[in-house]
N, C-alpha and C positions, 0 to 999 in steps of 0.2 A: 790175934786179937781182932775183933770186929770193930771197924771204924765207922761204918755207915750201913744203913739199910735203905733200899729203894722200894718205895711203894708205888705200884703202877695202877692208878685209878684209871678206869677204862678211857682210852682216848688220849691219855697223857703221853705214853711212850708207844703203845701198840693199840690200835683200834680193833677190838674183837667183836663189838656190837654189830658192825656191818656184815661180816661173814656169818654171824649167827642169824641175822635177819634173812639173808639170802638162803641159808640152809633151811630154815623153817618155812620160808615162802615156797621153796621148791617142793618140800614135803606136802604142804597144804595143796599146792597145785596138782600133785600126783593124785590127790583125793578129791579134786574138783572143788576145793574151798579156797576163797581168796583171803590172803593175809595182807591187809593194807599197812602201809608204813605208819599211819596215824594210830592204828590199833596196836601195832608192835611197840610204838614209842611209849605206851603206858607201862611197859615192862622194863624199859631202860633205866638203870640206876636205882631200881626199887626192888621190892620183893615181888612175889607172885600174887599178892593180894588183889591188886587191881586187874591184872590180866595174866592168866596162866596159859601159856601156849599149848600145852598138852591137853589140859582139860577143855579148853575152848575148841580144839579140833575134835575131840571126842564128842562133845555136845553138838557140834555142827553136823557130824556124821550121823548121830542118833536122830536128828530132826528130819532126815531124808526119808 
């Protein structure tokens, strides 16, 4: 019998946003594009409507 469920909203038990940011920042740097924390924060706790990291990198590379 299940007596409880634990929901981990990011940062409550385990912070996964920080490693995600570092991973994306490193990928961006490999392509010569800067990913600032202010821009990344538009993505934290939301959908990709405000900032989509994959599409943003693709658009930045096409502008070169």
